[in-house]
C-alpha positions as CSV (number, residue, x, y, z in Angstrom):
1,M,-36.9,-30.7,-10.2
2,I,-34.3,-28.1,-9.1
3,A,-33.9,-29.9,-5.8
4,A,-33.3,-33.2,-7.5
5,V,-30.6,-31.7,-9.8
6,T,-28.8,-30.0,-7.0
7,A,-28.9,-33.1,-4.9
8,I,-27.1,-35.0,-7.6
9,L,-24.4,-32.3,-7.8
10,F,-24.0,-32.2,-4.0
11,L,-24.0,-36.0,-3.5
12,G,-21.4,-36.3,-6.3
13,S,-18.8,-34.2,-4.5
14,T,-15.4,-35.8,-4.3
15,V,-13.0,-35.8,-1.3
16,L,-9.6,-34.6,-2.6
17,F,-7.8,-35.3,0.6
18,Q,-8.5,-35.6,4.3
19,D,-6.5,-35.9,7.6
20,N,-7.8,-36.5,11.1
21,F,-4.2,-36.9,12.5
22,D,-5.2,-40.1,14.2
23,D,-2.0,-41.7,12.8
24,G,0.0,-39.5,15.1
25,N,1.8,-37.4,12.4
26,A,1.3,-34.6,10.0
27,D,3.0,-36.2,7.0
28,G,2.2,-34.4,3.8
29,W,2.0,-31.0,5.5
30,F,4.6,-28.3,4.8
31,T,5.2,-25.6,7.4
32,V,6.1,-21.9,7.3
33,G,7.9,-20.1,10.1
34,P,9.8,-21.2,13.3
35,S,6.7,-22.3,15.3
36,S,6.3,-25.8,16.6
37,Y,4.0,-28.1,14.5
38,L,3.2,-31.3,16.4
39,V,0.4,-33.9,16.4
40,Q,-0.8,-34.3,20.0
41,D,-3.6,-36.6,21.0
42,G,-4.9,-36.8,17.5
43,R,-4.9,-33.1,16.8
44,Y,-2.4,-30.9,14.9
45,H,-1.0,-28.3,17.3
46,F,0.6,-25.1,16.3
47,S,2.6,-23.4,19.1
48,G,5.5,-21.0,19.4
49,G,7.2,-17.9,20.8
50,G,9.7,-15.4,19.6
51,A,9.1,-12.5,17.3
52,V,6.9,-14.2,14.7
53,N,3.2,-13.7,15.3
54,D,1.7,-16.3,12.9
55,A,2.0,-20.0,11.9
56,T,1.0,-21.7,8.6
57,S,0.9,-25.3,7.5
58,Y,-0.2,-26.2,3.9
59,R,-0.5,-29.0,1.4
60,G,-2.2,-30.3,-1.7
61,E,-3.5,-33.8,-2.5
62,T,-0.1,-35.3,-3.0
63,G,2.3,-32.3,-2.9
64,E,2.6,-28.6,-2.2
65,E,-0.3,-27.5,-4.4
66,M,-3.9,-28.6,-5.2
67,S,-4.6,-30.0,-8.6
68,T,-7.5,-27.7,-9.1
69,P,-8.3,-24.0,-8.2
70,D,-11.8,-24.8,-7.1
71,Y,-12.3,-26.7,-3.8
72,S,-13.9,-26.6,-0.4
73,M,-11.9,-26.9,2.8
74,C,-13.4,-27.8,6.2
75,T,-11.6,-28.1,9.6
76,D,-12.1,-28.1,13.3
77,V,-10.2,-25.4,15.1
78,E,-9.6,-24.6,18.8
79,L,-7.8,-21.3,19.7
80,D,-5.8,-21.8,22.9
81,V,-3.6,-18.7,23.0
82,G,-3.6,-16.0,20.3
83,F,-5.8,-13.6,18.3
84,S,-7.2,-16.0,15.6
85,G,-7.2,-19.4,14.0
86,G,-8.5,-20.6,10.6
87,M,-7.5,-21.4,7.1
88,M,-6.5,-20.3,3.6
89,V,-7.4,-21.6,0.2
90,R,-5.3,-21.0,-3.0
91,Y,-2.4,-20.3,-0.6
92,S,1.0,-19.5,-2.0
93,E,4.2,-18.4,-0.3
94,D,5.3,-16.6,-3.5
95,G,2.0,-14.7,-4.2
96,L,1.6,-11.0,-3.6
97,Y,-1.2,-11.8,-1.1
98,N,-3.4,-14.6,0.3
99,I,-7.0,-14.8,1.4
100,M,-7.8,-16.2,4.8
101,L,-10.8,-17.1,6.8
102,V,-10.4,-16.9,10.6
103,L,-12.3,-17.0,13.8
104,S,-11.2,-13.9,15.7
105,E,-11.3,-13.9,19.5
106,Q,-10.2,-10.3,19.4
107,H,-13.1,-9.2,17.2
108,Q,-15.7,-11.9,18.1
109,A,-16.2,-12.5,14.4
110,L,-15.7,-14.8,11.4
111,I,-13.6,-12.7,9.1
112,L,-12.3,-12.9,5.5
113,F,-9.0,-11.1,5.2
114,R,-6.8,-10.3,2.2
115,W,-3.3,-10.8,3.7
116,H,-0.4,-9.1,2.1
117,W,3.0,-10.0,3.6
118,S,3.3,-6.5,5.1
119,S,-0.3,-5.7,5.8
120,I,-3.8,-7.1,6.2
121,E,-7.1,-5.9,4.6
122,L,-10.6,-6.7,5.8
123,M,-12.8,-8.1,3.1
124,K,-15.9,-9.3,5.0
125,S,-16.9,-9.9,8.6
126,F,-19.7,-11.7,10.4
127,S,-20.4,-11.4,14.1
128,F,-19.7,-14.8,15.7
129,P,-18.9,-15.7,19.4
130,V,-15.4,-17.0,19.8
131,Q,-13.9,-18.3,23.0
132,T,-10.5,-19.9,23.7
133,G,-10.7,-23.6,24.6
134,I,-13.8,-24.3,22.4
135,T,-13.6,-26.4,19.3
136,Y,-15.4,-24.8,16.3
137,S,-15.9,-26.1,12.8
138,M,-15.2,-23.9,9.7
139,R,-15.6,-24.2,6.0
140,M,-13.9,-22.1,3.3
141,Q,-14.7,-22.5,-0.4
142,C,-13.1,-21.1,-3.6
143,S,-14.9,-21.5,-6.9
144,G,-14.3,-19.2,-9.8
145,E,-13.8,-15.7,-8.5
146,T,-16.0,-16.3,-5.4
147,I,-14.6,-17.1,-2.0
148,A,-16.8,-17.8,0.9
149,G,-16.8,-19.0,4.5
150,R,-19.0,-20.2,7.4
151,A,-18.5,-21.5,10.9
152,W,-20.7,-23.3,13.5
153,L,-20.7,-24.3,17.1
154,P,-20.0,-27.7,18.6
155,G,-22.9,-30.0,18.3
156,E,-24.7,-27.9,15.7
157,N,-25.3,-28.9,12.1
158,E,-23.3,-27.1,9.4
159,P,-25.2,-24.0,8.3
160,E,-26.7,-24.0,4.8
161,E,-25.8,-20.4,4.1
162,W,-22.4,-18.7,3.7
163,F,-21.7,-16.1,6.3
164,V,-19.1,-14.2,4.4
165,T,-18.5,-14.0,0.7
166,A,-16.1,-11.9,-1.5
167,T,-15.0,-11.7,-5.1
168,D,-11.4,-11.9,-6.0
169,T,-9.4,-12.7,-9.2
170,L,-6.9,-14.9,-7.3
171,S,-7.0,-17.8,-9.8
172,R,-4.1,-20.1,-8.9
173,S,-4.7,-23.5,-7.5
174,G,-2.4,-22.9,-4.5
175,A,-2.6,-25.0,-1.4
176,A,-5.1,-25.7,1.4
177,A,-3.6,-24.1,4.5
178,L,-4.2,-23.9,8.2
179,F,-3.3,-20.6,10.0
180,A,-3.0,-19.2,13.5
181,A,-2.0,-15.7,14.8
182,G,-0.4,-15.2,18.1
183,T,-0.5,-12.7,21.0
184,S,2.3,-10.3,21.7
185,K,4.1,-10.7,25.0
186,G,6.4,-7.9,25.9
187,S,8.1,-5.8,23.2
188,T,9.2,-8.7,20.9
189,D,7.9,-12.0,22.1
190,V,4.8,-13.6,20.7
191,Y,3.0,-16.7,21.9
192,L,0.5,-18.7,20.0
193,S,-1.3,-22.1,20.5
194,C,-4.0,-23.5,18.3
195,F,-5.3,-27.0,17.5
196,F,-6.7,-28.3,14.2
197,D,-8.5,-31.6,13.5
198,N,-10.7,-33.3,10.9
199,V,-9.4,-31.6,7.8
200,I,-11.4,-32.4,4.6
201,V,-10.8,-30.8,1.2
202,E,-13.3,-31.7,-1.5
203,T,-14.9,-30.5,-4.7
204,P,-16.9,-27.3,-4.1
205,E,-20.7,-27.1,-3.5
206,P,-22.7,-25.4,-6.2
207,W,-23.2,-21.7,-5.5
208,A,-26.8,-21.8,-6.7
209,L,-28.1,-23.9,-3.8
210,T,-31.2,-22.4,-2.2
211,Q,-33.1,-23.0,1.0
212,T,-35.6,-25.0,-1.1
213,S,-33.0,-27.1,-2.8
214,W,-31.3,-27.9,0.5
215,A,-34.5,-29.1,1.9
216,G,-35.0,-31.3,-1.1
217,I,-31.5,-32.7,-0.7
218,K,-32.1,-33.5,3.0
219,M,-35.3,-35.3,2.1
220,L,-33.6,-37.4,-0.5
221,I,-30.8,-38.3,1.8
222,N,-33.1,-39.2,4.6
223,H,-35.2,-41.3,2.2
224,D,-32.2,-43.1,1.0
225,H,-31.0,-43.8,4.5
226,A,-34.4,-45.1,5.5
227,H,-34.3,-47.6,2.7
């Protein structure tokens, strides 16, 4: 019975917006910082130099903010040059801090950070192999006061469990954002290059899903597809 109920909740999730950049542009996305933001070969490419070591692009369904504070964001990310690439939910330029989920090549980990404009604080970390030039998939979810994330390798199914979770009172709707951090070159120059694709923002999964209920969901889906 639990599996059936959770399956209904899961299958009823709604896509709030999505962008695979196949139209050749990043219309609807707002950018922060002097980096270059271009769509190339169907992917959203962040690149840049100078003194700024990060790049952010964000959006809501039809404007700068989401209509709800609870949502799940999924994207493909390929780090080309830099320390890390990932995303933020409930992002705001005007807030005291933001929470980000990144794949860190430097730390070989999937990490939740609380990012203040002048500092960064580790919230949770999960050991994960990260290489430049490899496309990974990531998901970050905010629902109530819980924020969570997971990542998976090319060709693998999305994991059922969350790899990192944290509690925070960040309650604004904010925006769904993509983020990359660059590598210092010399005393002032920074270079970054990161690709994003297949962004999907949708209503969140129920936190109460268990291994048993996921198995039930998959059985129901497979049964429906068979008929």
